[in-house]
Structure formats: C-alpha cells, structure tokens
C-alpha positions, 0 to 999 in steps of 0.5 A: 827912428823916434822922437820920445817923451821922457816918460817913455824912455823911463819907460823903455829903460825900466823894461832893460832892466831885468836883462841888464840886472842879470850882465854881471853874473853872466859876466862872472861865470864866464870868466870863470868857465874860461879859468877852468876850461884854461887849468883843465886843458893844462892838466890834460895837457900835461901842462901843469899838475893836480892835486888829487882829484882836482880835476874831477872837481875841475870838470863838475864845477866847470859842469855847474857853471856851463849850466847856468850859464845857458840857463842865464843866457835862455832866460835872457833871450825870452825877457828879450823877446818880451820886452821887444813886443812890450816896446813896439806896443809903447812905441806904438801907443806913443805914437797914436796918443801924440807923445812920440812921433817917427822921426823921416 
C-alpha cells in the first residue's frame, strides 16, 4: 500500500488516460460484434431471412470489427505494460524523495 501526494496521483491518472480513452471504442466494438454475431447466427440457423447479399456484408463487417477490436486490445495491453513500468518508477522515485511512503 502507498500513501502519496496529489501530484503523484495526477501523474498516475495522466499515464492511464490514453488507455481509458480507448474504452468507449472498445465497448462500442464489442456491442457491434455481438449484434453482428447474433444476426449472422440467426440467418445461418434459418431463424431469420436475409436480403440478397446481406449475409456476406454482415460477415465482412464482422471481420472488420473483430480485427479492430483485436488491434485495440493489443494496443491497450502494450500500453498497460508501459504504464505499469512508468508507475513503478514514479512510485519508487516518490518514496526515495519522501513524497510518498509505503504503508505497512
């Protein structure tokens, strides 16, 4: 556990901001992927009728959405690793400078 000053907390929040900024797009892509998957399954299972070419368009869009979702996930994971390393450096520095202290 750590007790830190407000400046350190602001720095930490700023480091996480780019990751948090991706969340709305990730959420929207997940929702779209789910809707597409449901519609594709319904058509393939014969539970819904499709307009000519609709299934191909849905599958193409699903591939685009899935690819973008993977890209964002990979980018987010890479950024998290970088941010975690930077946070460790900030915390260690703050402890050394006595701007923060470990709670025991």
